[in-house]
N, C-alpha and C positions, 0 to 999 in steps of 0.2 A: 504493500499500500504506498504510494504517495502522500506523501504527508511537508507541502513548500505551502509558504505564503505568496499567492499570488502568484505562480510559478505556472508557466505551460511547459508540458509535457510533445516534444515531437517525435509521434511513434513512429517511423518508416513500417509500411505493408508489400513487401511481393516485385522491387526495381533493384536496380543497381544501374550502376551507378548512382548513390544519394546524398553522398557528401556535400556534394554541390549545388545540391534544392538545400539542402537540412542546412548549409552554411550561408543562404541566400536569405533561409525564411528567418535563424535565428538573428540576424540583424536586423530586418525590417519590424517584427517585431516584437524588439523588445523595445523600439520605441514609437513604437505604434501602440501597442499596450500597457508602454510605463512599468515594461515587471524585469526586477532586476534576475532572477530566474529565467532562466529557461534549458532545460533538461533534453537531453537525446535518449531516446526510451534501445535498447537492442533491437536491429533491427527483426522482423516479424518474415519469414520467408515466403512461407504460404498459411492461407485459414483454413480452417476445418471445409472438406467440401458440403453441410449443409449449411453453412452457409449462401451458397452457390444455386444461383437458379438455373437448371437444365437444359426446361423449357424455353427461357428465354436467350438461354448461353449467357448472362449478366451475372454478377451476384448483387446479392439485394445489400442495400445501405443500411438499413435503420437494424436488421440483423447481424453487422458487424459491428456498426458501435454499441451495440448491446452486448455482443462479445469482449470488445473492450474496455468495457465496463468491466465487466465481471472477472477479467484480468488485470485488472489494473486496481481495480474498487480508486477512484479517486478521490479525497475530499472536497469539503467547499472550497476552500480555497484555488485546486488546481484544474485544468484546463487541460485536458489533451486534444492533440490535433492526430489521428493517423495520417500520416501520407500515401496513397494508396492506389500505384498503377496496375487499376483494375479495371475496367469499364463497369459501371453502378446503377442501379434505379431505386426506386424510393416509390411507393402507392403509388398508381394514379400517374405517375409520371416514363415519360421514356427510354429514362435515363437521370443521370444530373452530373451535375459538376463538385458538386458538395453536399453535406447534406449536417445539419448542426440543431438540436434543441434550445431553445430560448429557455436560457438561465440555466443551459445544460451541461454537463463534466465532461460532455467528448462530442466528439466534433470529426469532419471529415472532410479531404477535398477527394477527386478521383482523376488520376492524372492522363489517361490517355484522350481522352477528348477536347483537351486543351492545345494537344499538338497541331499542328496542322499537317503531317504525315498523316494522322486519325481522315483527313479530306479528303488526300491525294492531293495535299498539294507540298513544294517544296517546305525542308523546315525550315524552321524560324527560331534559334533558342533565344534570340533576348524578346520574344512577341513570347516564346509558352511560359519564361521567366516571371514576365508580366501577370499575365492570366495565373501563373501559379499562385504571386501573392496576395493581387484580388481574391483571389477563391477562398486563399488559407485565413487574410483579413476578415473575408464575408462572414467565413461560417462562426469562427471565434468571436468576431459578434455576435450572432446569436449567443454562443451559448455564455458572453457576459449579460445578454439582456436587451440586445438591441437590437431592433425588428426591421421591415425592407424601409426603406427612407424611398420618399417618391421624387428626390435632386437626383435625375439622371446623371449625375457625376461621381455621384457619393458610393464608396464598396459594398455599401449596405442596399444598393440597388437593386429588386431584382432582375440576375440576369437571364431570359426564354432562353439567350441562341451568346455563342460568343460573341457578336456581335454588339449587343451589348455591357459582354462583358469589356468588351475592347474600348469601349467608348469610356466606360467610366475612373474615374483615376484609384487609383491604389492607400487611401486614406479615406478620415472618417470627414463627412462636410462638418460642418462648426454645430449645428442642432448634436448631428449623433454623438461629437466627442465630447461636446457635455450629456449627454447621456452615460455615457463609458466611465 
């Protein structure tokens, strides 16, 4: 069990190399959330197959979040962000870039659909890294109790597509920042 005061734990799941993404997130998240403790959990190489939906050929995000919560059992001041190189969906949606529970302790982002290559386009690491940061801040924003924002430039604006993700900033707007 993790018991850190206002800590964020980054949990890599099923991807290599992950160190550049983890260090990118570590830098940005510590600034955005004003958190002094960011811990890196040991990578999880594979998840239990019962979290995989064979009919959809995708992982069920809510099941992953629950499994990680059961595994880590974070206290109230700890937030866990799993970074998964898996295609996932949530109830009522074809796919998700990420998911979290408002005021929850566990959130996750899913990398495949954030990559240009997923859509048959040329790789763009800068764009990929920007999307990762935006999705991570967005999902952790939920975990810290912030809901969707109507400001299209705010990181808490709902992303229905990558175009929505690409247009917004990687930070909170003034309103959401005060809520944080």
